[in-house]
KEGU-977419 format. One record per residue (C-alpha): x, y, z; residue in three letters. Coordinates in steps of 0.001 Angstrom, whole numbers, plus 524288, in hexadecimal, padded with zeros to 5 digits. Example, Ala and Ser with C-alpha at 12.3 -4.5 7.8 and 13.67 -1.06 7.14 Angstrom:
BEGIN
- c1/c2/c3/rest
- 8300C/7EE6C/81E78/ALA
- 83566/7FBDC/81BE4/SER
END
This chain:
BEGIN
- c1/c2/c3/rest
- EED64/86B3A/A4A18/MET
- EFA3D/872B9/A49FE/ASN
- EFEB2/87BBC/A54EC/GLU
- EF8FE/88806/A4EB1/ASP
- EEBB4/881A9/A4CF1/GLN
- EEBD6/87CB3/A5AFC/VAL
- EEF29/88A5C/A5FF5/ALA
- EE492/89070/A5778/GLU
- EDA47/886D3/A5C4E/GLN
- EDE9C/88930/A6A4B/PHE
- EDC93/897DE/A68BF/ILE
- ECF1C/8959A/A62DA/VAL
- ECB5F/88CD1/A6E55/ASP
- ED07E/896F4/A77F4/LEU
- EC856/8A1C2/A71B2/LEU
- EBC38/8991E/A71F5/GLN
- EBEA8/8963C/A8057/PHE
- EBFF8/8A4AF/A8393/LEU
- EB3D6/8A874/A7BDB/LYS
- EABB7/89E3F/A82EF/SER
- EB08C/8A280/A9069/SER
- EAA61/8AC21/A99D1/LYS
- EB6D8/8B422/A9913/LEU
- EB3E4/8B787/A8ADE/TYR
- EA690/8BD19/A8E6C/THR
- EAC00/8C49F/A9A07/ASP
- EB73E/8C9D2/A91E3/LEU
- EADE9/8CDFF/A8700/PHE
- EA528/8D52D/A90C1/ASN
- EB0E7/8DBDD/A96F1/ALA
- EB5A9/8E030/A8970/ALA
- EA83F/8E5EB/A8672/GLN
- EA85D/8EDA0/A9327/ILE
- EB5C5/8F311/A8FC8/GLU
- EB17B/8F65C/A81DC/ALA
- EA59B/8FE12/A8682/PHE
- EAD53/906F2/A8F8A/LYS
- EAAC3/91507/A8B27/PRO
- EB8F9/918F2/A8D4F/SER
- EBD98/90F4D/A82EA/LEU
- EBFC7/914BA/A753E/ARG
- EBC20/90CC3/A6949/VAL
- EC9E1/90E2E/A63E7/SER
- ECF54/90800/A7051/GLU
- EC4B7/8FDCD/A71F9/LEU
- ECD30/8F1B7/A704E/ARG
- ED849/8F6B0/A78C9/LYS
- ECF05/8FBEC/A8321/GLY
- EC746/8EF4E/A845C/VAL
- ED3BD/8E73E/A8569/GLN
- ED936/8F063/A8FC1/SER
- ECC93/8EFE9/A9785/GLY
- ECC26/8E110/A9738/LEU
- EDA54/8E029/A9BAA/ILE
- ED7DE/8E9B7/AA6D9/ASN
- ECC2B/8E17A/AAAC9/GLY
- ED487/8D543/AABC8/GLY
- ECE2B/8CE5F/AA034/TRP
- EDB3A/8CBB6/A99A4/ASP
- EDF73/8C35D/AA545/ARG
- ED29B/8BC07/AA532/LYS
- ED45F/8B91F/A96BA/LEU
- EE279/8B4E0/A98D1/ARG
- EDE3F/8ABF8/AA3E9/ASN
- ED39B/8A5D3/A9B80/ALA
- EDD43/8A318/A907D/ILE
- EE75C/89DFD/A9A31/TYR
- EDDC2/8945D/AA02E/HIS
- ED91B/88FFB/A92C3/TYR
- EE725/88D31/A8EA8/LEU
- EE922/88563/A9B1D/HIS
- EDCFA/87D21/A99AA/THR
- EDD67/87BBA/A8AC4/HIS
- EEB52/8783F/A86E0/PRO
- EEE63/87A75/A788F/GLN
- EF010/86D66/A719C/GLN
- EEE2B/867EE/A63E6/PRO
- EE0AD/8629A/A60EB/THR
- EE098/85469/A5C83/LEU
- ED5EC/84DCA/A5473/PRO
- ED207/844BD/A5FA7/ASP
- ECC8D/84CCD/A6B18/PRO
- ECF8B/841C4/A7495/GLU
- EDDC5/84230/A7058/HIS
- EDE0D/850AF/A73B6/ASN
- ED9F5/84D8F/A81A9/LYS
- EE2DB/841B8/A834F/GLU
- EECA2/83D85/A78DC/PRO
- EEF77/82FF7/A7E7B/LEU
- EE59C/82581/A7AF4/LEU
- EE8AC/81C61/A8653/TYR
- EE671/82796/A8FE8/ILE
- ED93B/82A84/A89C1/ARG
- ED54E/81C3E/A8A87/LYS
- ED963/81B7B/A98CA/ALA
- ED134/8278D/A9C10/GLN
- EC56D/821F5/A94DE/GLN
- EC697/814FF/A9C0E/THR
- EC7A9/81C39/AA900/TRP
- EBB8B/82465/AA609/GLU
- EB3C1/81819/AA2E8/LYS
- EB7F7/81242/AAFEE/LYS
- EB391/81E6D/AB74D/ILE
- EA65C/81E88/AB07B/LEU
- EA48B/8100E/AB328/LYS
- EA71D/8126E/AC196/SER
- E9D76/81DBF/AC1D4/LEU
- E92DB/8162E/ABAB2/ASN
- E949C/80A30/AC350/SER
- E92A9/812E5/ACF48/MET
- E85F8/817F2/AC95D/CYS
- E8167/80A0D/AC6D1/THR
- E8507/804E3/AD44C/GLU
- E7E81/81027/ADB7E/LEU
- E733D/81139/AD1D1/ASN
- E74BC/81FED/AD04A/ILE
- E74D6/8288A/AC416/PRO
- E8061/8309F/ABF9D/LEU
- E77DD/83CB7/AC0F1/ALA
- E6A65/8403E/AC5FF/ARG
- E628F/84CAB/AC80E/ARG
- E6176/85098/AD634/ARG
- E540D/85210/ADC4C/ALA
- E4F8E/85FE6/ADF26/GLU
- E514C/85DF2/AEDC0/ARG
- E5F2D/858F2/AEBF5/GLU
- E62A1/864D4/AE3D7/GLN
- E5D80/86E28/AEE3A/LYS
- E6476/866F5/AF948/ASP
- E7142/866B2/AF1F1/MET
- E7049/8751A/AEE26/ALA
- E6D87/878D4/AFC4C/ALA
- E797F/8715C/B0100/ARG
- E828D/87469/AF5AA/TRP
- E8CF6/879BE/AFED9/THR
- E8B4D/86E38/B0834/GLU
- E8BD4/8629B/AFF06/LEU
- E9533/85B7A/B0821/GLY
- E8A94/8594B/B1265/THR
- E8B48/84B50/B174C/ASP
- E7FF8/841D4/B17EF/GLY
- E774F/83CD1/B0CBD/PRO
- E6B3F/842FE/B12C8/ASP
- E71C5/8503F/B11FA/GLU
- E762E/84E33/B03E3/ARG
- E6A0B/84A19/AFC31/PRO
- E7099/84E7B/AEF7F/TRP
- E7A1F/842FA/AF00C/ILE
- E736E/837CF/AE8F9/SER
- E798C/82C36/AF029/LEU
- E8210/8280C/AFB79/ASN
- E901C/82C1F/AF8EC/LEU
- E94A7/81F40/AFED7/GLY
- E8FF5/818A7/AF263/GLN
- E985D/82165/AE9C8/ILE
- EA655/81DC8/AE689/ARG
- EB064/825EE/ADF15/PRO
- EB0D5/82286/AD097/VAL
- EBFAF/821D3/AD10A/TYR
- ECB36/825BD/AD970/ALA
- ED956/829B2/AD658/PRO
- EDE1E/81BAA/AD7EB/LYS
- ED49C/8173A/ACD39/ASP
- ED96B/821D3/AC413/PHE
- EE78C/81E50/AC70F/LEU
- EE506/810A5/AC1A7/GLU
- EE0BF/816D1/AB4D1/VAL
- EEC8E/81FC1/AB414/VAL
- EF601/814EA/AB7CB/ALA
- EEFEF/80BF2/AAD99/GLY
- EF2D1/814F4/AA224/LEU
- EFB40/80E61/A97E2/GLN
- EFFF4/812A0/A8A9C/ASN
- F02E9/805F0/A8378/THR
- F0A3B/80CEF/A78A4/ASN
- F1359/81345/A825C/TYR
- F1579/8068D/A89BF/GLN
- F196A/80000/A7D13/ASN
- F2316/80ADE/A7A0C/SER
- F291C/80999/A87A3/VAL
- F2AB8/7FAF1/A862A/SER
- F31B8/7FDA3/A7949/ASN
- F3BBB/8067D/A7F80/GLY
- F344A/81297/A83E0/GLY
- F3A9C/81B32/A8E24/SER
- F3097/81EE5/A9873/PHE
- F2841/8167A/AA141/TYR
- F2398/819CB/AAED4/ASN
- F276D/80CA3/AB498/PHE
- F25B5/80FE8/AC2EA/TRP
- F18DD/81738/AC205/GLY
- F0B3C/812A4/ABEB8/ILE
- F089B/81CE9/AB427/ILE
- F0DF3/816DF/AA7C2/GLN
- F0A06/8207D/A9D31/VAL
- F12BC/82A44/A9609/PRO
- F0E39/83810/A993C/VAL
- F1617/84469/A9735/LYS
- F1AD7/84968/AA465/LEU
- F234A/85460/AA96A/LYS
- F3078/85155/AAF68/THR
- F340E/855D2/ABD0C/ILE
- F3C6F/860A5/AB725/ASN
- F310D/8658A/AAEFB/GLN
- F287A/86577/ABB1D/LEU
- F32B9/86D48/AC288/ARG
- F327E/877A3/AB7F4/VAL
- F23A3/877A5/AB79E/GLN
- F229C/8793E/AC65F/TYR
- F2E94/88204/AC7ED/SER
- F266E/88BF5/ACF97/GLU
- F256D/881B5/ADA46/MET
- F341C/88037/ADC0E/SER
- F39A0/8806B/AE9D4/ILE
- F3F59/88E1E/AE854/ASN
- F31D3/893D6/AE56B/GLN
- F28B2/89835/AF061/CYS
- F1BC4/890E5/AF05F/GLN
- F0E39/89319/AF5F8/THR
- F0BA9/88809/AFF63/GLY
- F19A1/8881B/B0485/VAL
- F1EF3/895E2/B05A7/ASP
- F1231/89C04/B0A62/ASP
- F106E/8939B/B1686/LEU
- F0D35/89AAE/B2355/PRO
- F1AA1/89870/B2942/ASP
- F2151/89FA2/B1DF8/ILE
- F2171/8AE9D/B1E68/PRO
- F17B4/8B3C3/B1472/SER
- F20F9/8BE32/B0F5B/GLU
- F29E2/8B399/B09DF/LEU
- F1FFE/8AEA6/AFFE2/PHE
- F11A7/8AF41/B037C/ASP
- F0FE2/8BE02/B0335/ALA
- F1612/8BFC7/AF5CC/ASP
- F0EC3/8B3ED/AF0BA/ARG
- F01D8/8B9C7/AF514/ALA
- F04CE/8C6D5/AEE79/LYS
- F086D/8C00B/AE1CE/LEU
- EFC58/8B77B/AE2A5/GLY
- EF373/8C357/AE3C4/ASN
- EF9AA/8C930/AD79A/LYS
- EF7A1/8BC5E/AD03E/VAL
- EE959/8BBCE/AD421/LEU
- EE76F/8C9E8/ACFFA/ALA
- EED76/8C6F9/AC2B3/ALA
- EE337/8BC40/AC090/ASN
- EEB5D/8B579/AB628/HIS
- EEBA4/8A690/AB63A/ALA
- EF9EA/8A489/AB1E3/PRO
- EFEA0/8ADC4/ABC91/VAL
- EF678/8A6B7/AC6E0/ALA
- EFBD7/899BC/AC226/ARG
- F09E0/89E93/AC30D/GLU
- F07C7/8A406/AD0B0/PHE
- F0197/8975B/AD587/SER
- F0D41/88F02/AD1B1/LYS
- F12A5/89219/ADF2F/LYS
- F058D/88F7A/AE58E/GLY
- EF9A4/897CE/AE8A1/CYS
- EF7A5/89EAD/AF5BE/PRO
- EEB4F/8995C/AFC2A/ASP
- EE436/8A662/AFB84/SER
- EE689/8A7AB/AECE2/MET
- EE521/899A3/AE864/ARG
- ED6B6/89A45/AE4CE/GLY
- ED7E1/8A613/ADBF1/GLU
- EE4FA/8A1AA/AD673/MET
- EDF6B/89467/AD285/TRP
- ED3B6/89AFC/ACC2E/CYS
- EDCDC/8A32E/AC3E1/GLN
- EE512/8976A/ABFF4/MET
- ED8FC/88F75/ABC64/LEU
- ED1A3/89A98/AB5EA/GLY
- EC637/89A08/ABF64/VAL
- EBE7F/8A6A7/AC0EC/GLU
- EB16B/8A3E9/AC742/VAL
- EA6B3/8AD1B/AC2AE/ASP
- E97D4/8AD27/AC287/GLU
- E9785/8A37F/AB73A/VAL
- E9FD8/899C8/ABEBE/ASP
- E9744/89B2E/ACAC9/ILE
- E8B16/898F4/AC28C/LEU
- E916F/88D1A/ABC19/TYR
- E9457/8871C/AC95D/TYR
- E8633/8894E/ACD6A/GLU
- E81B6/8823D/AC116/GLN
- E8A66/876B1/AC47E/LEU
- E84E3/876E1/AD244/LYS
- E771B/87660/ACC9A/THR
- E7AFD/86A6C/AC49C/CYS
- E7FB7/863D7/AD113/VAL
- E72FE/866EC/AD803/LEU
- E6A9F/861BF/ACCD9/GLN
- E7176/854D7/AC9FB/HIS
- E77FE/84A6F/AD22C/ASP
- E8357/84353/ACBA3/LEU
- E8A09/836E1/ACFEA/LEU
- E9694/83EBD/ACF06/VAL
- E9167/84745/ADA23/ASP
- E91D1/83B86/AE317/ASN
- E9FA6/83866/ADE95/LEU
- EA397/8464C/AE236/LEU
- E9CC2/845AB/AEF67/TYR
- EA395/838CD/AF231/LYS
- EB0CB/83DF6/AEDF2/ASP
- EAFE1/849F4/AF6A1/VAL
- EABF5/84158/B0223/LYS
- EB76D/83819/AFFD0/LEU
- EC1CA/8428B/AFD9E/THR
- EBFC9/850BB/B0198/ALA
- EB68C/84DF1/B0CEA/THR
- EC0BF/844EC/B12F8/ASN
- ECBCD/84EB4/B1125/ASP
- ECF55/857D1/B1C5D/ASP
- ED2B4/86297/B12AE/HIS
- EC65F/8624A/B0A76/TYR
- EBAAD/85CCA/B11FA/PHE
- EB5B1/86A89/B14D4/VAL
- EB402/86D08/B0644/PHE
- EAAA9/861BF/B03A6/GLU
- E9F56/86ABF/B0012/ASP
- EA80E/872BE/AF707/TYR
- EAC89/86681/AF000/LEU
- E9EA0/86279/AECC6/TYR
- E9B86/87046/AE804/GLN
- EA6CF/86F25/ADE60/VAL
- EA6B1/860D6/ADA4B/LEU
- E9815/85F53/AD7D4/LEU
- E9731/86AF2/ACE5D/PRO
- EA415/8668B/AC853/PHE
- E9DCE/859AB/AC431/SER
- E938D/86163/ABC55/ARG
- E9CEB/86AFD/AB5E3/ASP
- E9E0C/8685E/AA749/THR
- EA92C/87244/AA60B/VAL
- EB1E5/86770/AAB70/ILE
- EAFA2/85FD3/A9ED3/LEU
- EB8AE/868DE/A9750/LYS
- EC4B0/86270/A9D4B/HIS
- EC165/8561A/A9597/PHE
- EC591/85D65/A8940/SER
- ED3D2/85B64/A8D4E/HIS
- ED22C/84F25/A9584/ASN
- ED185/8417B/A8FC2/CYS
- EC6F3/83E13/A99A2/ALA
- EB8EB/83EB8/A94DD/THR
- EAD56/842E5/A9D3A/PRO
- EA4F8/83737/AA148/PRO
- E978A/83654/A9B32/LYS
- E8A91/830C7/A9F5D/SER
- E7DA8/82F2E/A982E/TYR
- E700C/833EF/A9AF5/ILE
- E67E3/828DE/AA0AD/ARG
- E62A0/81FFD/A961F/GLY
- E6C01/82553/A8BCB/LYS
- E7813/81D39/A8EDD/LEU
- E81A6/81D49/A8373/GLY
- E7AA1/8280E/A7BE3/VAL
- E854E/83224/A7A20/GLU
- E7C7D/83E0F/A78D1/GLU
- E7727/83B18/A8675/PHE
- E84A8/83A2A/A8C93/ALA
- E882C/8441A/A9718/VAL
- E94EC/846C2/A9E25/VAL
- E9451/84161/AABFD/TYR
- E972A/847E1/AB4EA/PRO
- E9543/854CB/AADAB/PRO
- EA360/858F2/AB035/ASN
- EA89A/84BEE/AAB10/GLY
- EB07B/84907/AB775/VAL
- EADCF/83D09/ABFE0/ILE
- EB402/83FC9/ACD33/PRO
- EBDB4/83644/AD323/PHE
- EC11A/833D2/AE161/HIS
- EC7ED/8404D/AE5CC/GLY
- EC276/84971/ADB52/PHE
- EBD11/852B0/AE5AD/ALA
- ECAE3/8556A/AEA44/MET
- ECD62/85D7B/ADE03/TYR
- EC405/8677F/AE3DB/VAL
- EC6FB/86692/AF267/ALA
- ED3A0/86EC6/AF314/PRO
- ECD25/879BC/AEB55/LEU
- EC362/87BA0/AF666/CYS
- ECE64/881DA/AFE48/TYR
- ED08D/88BDA/AF381/VAL
- EC2BC/89014/AEFA0/TYR
- EB74E/892D3/AF8B0/ASN
- EAE17/89610/AED7A/ASP
- EA8A8/8896D/AE7FE/VAL
- EA6A4/88EEF/ADA35/VAL
- EB4CF/89333/AD91C/THR
- EB909/88645/ADF14/LEU
- EB11D/87F0A/AD4E0/TYR
- EB687/8865E/AC921/HIS
- EC4A1/8853E/ACDE0/VAL
- EC31F/8769A/ACFF5/PHE
- EBCC2/874F4/AC2A7/ARG
- EC7FD/87BF7/ABC08/GLN
- ED234/87421/AC385/MET
- ECB7D/8678E/ABF99/TYR
- ECAAA/86B50/AB131/ILE
- ED8EE/86F80/AB0DA/GLN
- EDF79/865AA/AB9E9/TYR
- ED7FA/85BBB/AC1F3/PHE
- ED17C/8546E/AB6BA/PHE
- EDF00/84FD0/AB276/ARG
- EE0BB/84878/ABF40/LEU
- ED60E/83E6A/ABCB9/HIS
- ED65F/83C05/AAE0E/SER
- EDFB5/833CF/AA5E6/VAL
- EE7F3/83C45/A9CEB/SER
- EF5A2/83D88/A975B/SER
- EF59A/84C28/A9A56/ASP
- F01B2/85072/AA206/PRO
- EF875/855DA/AAC5A/GLN
- EF033/84979/AAD06/GLY
- EF03F/83F8D/AB7FC/ILE
- EF7C4/83596/AAFD0/VAL
- F030E/83EEC/AAD61/ALA
- F02C7/843CF/ABB74/LEU
- F0376/835E5/AC098/SER
- F0EC8/832A0/AB7A3/LEU
- F15B9/83F46/ABB4F/LEU
- F147B/83B83/AC99D/PHE
- F1A97/82E2E/AC72A/GLU
- F2597/8337C/ABEB7/ILE
- F28F9/83E65/AC855/LEU
- F28E8/8351C/AD3E5/LEU
- F318B/82B6D/ACC96/GLN
- F3AC6/83693/AC917/THR
- F3B46/83D45/AD654/ASN
- F39C3/83178/ADF56/GLU
- F3D96/82511/AD7E1/PRO
- F4108/81DAC/AE451/GLU
- F33E5/820B8/AEA79/LEU
- F2C3B/81D42/ADE2F/PHE
- F3356/81052/ADCA9/PHE
- F3141/80CDE/AEAF6/HIS
- F22A4/80FB4/AEA7E/LEU
- F2137/807FC/ADDF4/LYS
- F2839/7FC4F/AE400/ASN
- F1F19/7FC07/AEFC8/VAL
- F132E/7FC3B/AE6D2/GLY
- F0FD1/80A9C/AE84A/CYS
- F0F48/8122D/ADB9B/GLN
- F1048/82087/ADFC7/PRO
- F05E2/824D3/AD614/LEU
- EFBC0/81C54/ADCF3/LYS
- EFD1A/82565/AE898/ILE
- EFF28/83233/AE153/ALA
- EF465/8309A/AD71D/PHE
- EE958/834EA/AE009/LYS
- EF149/84102/AE390/TRP
- EF2BF/84485/AD540/LEU
- EE4B1/84192/AD19B/MET
- EDF5F/84A5C/ADC5F/ARG
- EEA0F/854B9/ADAE9/ALA
- EEDC5/851DB/AE924/PHE
- EE0D0/85711/AEE38/SER
- EDD33/84FD1/AFAA3/GLY
- EEB13/84B06/AFCC2/PHE
- EF251/857A8/AFFFD/LEU
- EEE1F/8621D/B09A0/ALA
- EE4AC/86B90/B031A/SER
- EEE30/87713/B030A/ASP
- EF88B/86E9B/AFC97/GLN
- EEEFD/86A04/AF216/VAL
- EEC48/87844/AEECC/LEU
- EFADF/87B4E/AEDFD/LEU
- EFC84/86FC3/AE4C8/LEU
- EF101/87405/ADC71/TRP
- EF6E6/881C2/ADBE9/ASP
- F01F3/87BAE/AD427/ARG
- EF8E0/8738F/ACB96/VAL
- EF1BA/87FDE/AC744/LEU
- EFD5F/888F7/AC66C/SER
- F0607/87FA1/ABEAF/PHE
- EF9FB/87AC8/AB752/ASP
- EFE79/86CBC/AB914/SER
- EFADF/86098/AC0D0/LEU
- F08E1/85BA0/AC027/GLU
- F0B54/8613B/ACDAA/ILE
- F02E2/85626/AD33B/LEU
- F0C09/84AB3/ACFF0/PRO
- F17B6/8531C/AD3DD/VAL
- F11C2/854EE/AE159/PHE
- F0E3B/8467E/AE23A/ALA
- F1C8F/8432D/ADFD0/VAL
- F2061/84D04/AEA4E/ALA
- F17EA/845E8/AF442/ILE
- F1E65/838DF/AF147/PHE
- F2BD6/83F2E/AF25D/SER
- F2842/8458A/AFF52/PHE
- F2390/83891/B051A/ARG
- F2EA3/830C0/AFEF2/LYS
- F352F/82C6E/B0B99/SER
- F2880/82659/B109E/ASN
- F24BE/8209B/B037A/LEU
- F31D9/819B5/B022A/MET
- F2E63/811CF/B0E5A/LYS
- F2133/80CA4/B09BE/VAL
- F1F7E/7FEC1/B04E3/GLN
- F1141/7FECC/B0085/THR
- F07E6/8074C/AF8C9/TYR
- EFF7C/809B2/B04E5/ASN
- F0B43/80E7A/B0C76/ALA
- F0EFC/817EE/B0193/ALA
- F0102/81CC9/B00DD/GLU
- F010B/81F02/B0F8F/ALA
- F0D60/82768/B0E8E/VAL
- F06A8/83010/B0472/LEU
- EF8ED/82F6E/B0A1D/ALA
- EF9BE/83CCA/B10A4/ASP
- F0030/847CD/B0904/VAL
- EF832/852E0/B0EF6/THR
- F0406/85824/B165C/THR
- F0C4C/85A16/B0A27/LEU
- F0F8D/8678D/B04C2/GLN
- F0DD4/868EA/AF611/VAL
- F17A4/8736A/AF254/VAL
- F23DB/86E29/AF958/PRO
- F2167/86070/AF43E/LEU
- F1F94/8653B/AE653/LEU
- F2C59/86CA6/AE74E/GLN
- F32B3/8604B/AECA2/LEU
- F2DCD/85808/AE13D/ALA
- F3146/861D6/AD6AD/LEU
- F3DDF/86843/ADB00/PHE
- F44C2/85FC8/AE524/SER
- F4C96/85779/ADB86/LYS
END
């Protein structure tokens, strides 16, 4: 397909998306109301309806819908092989397939060892007990939680970040290795990521994040209590209120590049993500809740275990345990999540109805959302609990963040926003900015990525203080990029350089970087981007 055909097909897809959305129905009803106004003349019907819709704010809603579609559906040429559209590199696709088989094998072996099914229908009494305690699902004690099918001590996480790092580090393109041995120019000798992926240079990153330069005032630094509010905070609040009133996603995104004030963050993020919770969304959440009450999945136990191992043991998040269950359990049943597989080389895992193993027409996606949680998955939700007190809004914001960003952090891909590229960007930036430090750590048997990978995979949730995680995620959403994560990881290594240069073992280096909760995000990012 040539460029004109691609553009034409893109417009057709956009129109189909709009016609199938609730916005189309609401817009049509609003146009009818305007058309039936007795003061409107037939000769001015078209102009009058358009004017009425604009005055009602429908033009901004339509612009926002188109903006979000463009962001989530990038225009690209369609190739004959659909798999090639999702991931052009064959060796990456094979690595992802091998990894998925390993995950499924681990899940199935757990089922066999514990003699439990992947899914079962809950008894009527279990459903009633669980519904009655829906807001208290974190209650301890097996006698108080009859809806949990087995002892959580028997459950183990299917995989952890260190397991996934082995997959990422093991990626090899034999064709590229042959070209390097024959005189090719680039090879990441010091690092453990040895695949060619297109990355931005430090100068390109400085241009991209120019709004974060040291001469620009930033939320999280210049609005602290010991700084007079008239210097920055008061004007920032006034501007923020105007941005919220405008209700236009690109404006909210531009404003948030310098951080979101705490009082405005929830609404600002909703505008950037295109989340507007209405009666349909509330009803949809209730349907997901009903699915949770009716059926018990093995994945539920994985989620319970993960929350117990991570958020419950974290001083910042243990109070939100009940909230986490109310988000993660419905999330596992939400088939809307499956749409991200259309631009992700991962494939949703499948299971078969009992007695029909191998019969394709009896295959079902398991879990229904196609996502098997890893150790630390719950931490994607935990920081959001500080922003939203309404669980339905919290759910829809998390779902949108996962579909747009978080899924890239635990799937193998050559995408510039994927975990492979982010890991390589971290290694290249650290080699460029701190070559002496990188070489020293490598010589003592401590590859920096082995420490930083878990930070990247969890987007620093659970490692930084909660307010700093939110400031970091402000930049992820506003710049619409995960590249800020490896930049911040490099900043941490630079900040702790003097201590790291003294270590002689991997354990010692890990101990130096074990606690980063006292670090401030914005100053360190400015240090990494603009100090040299």
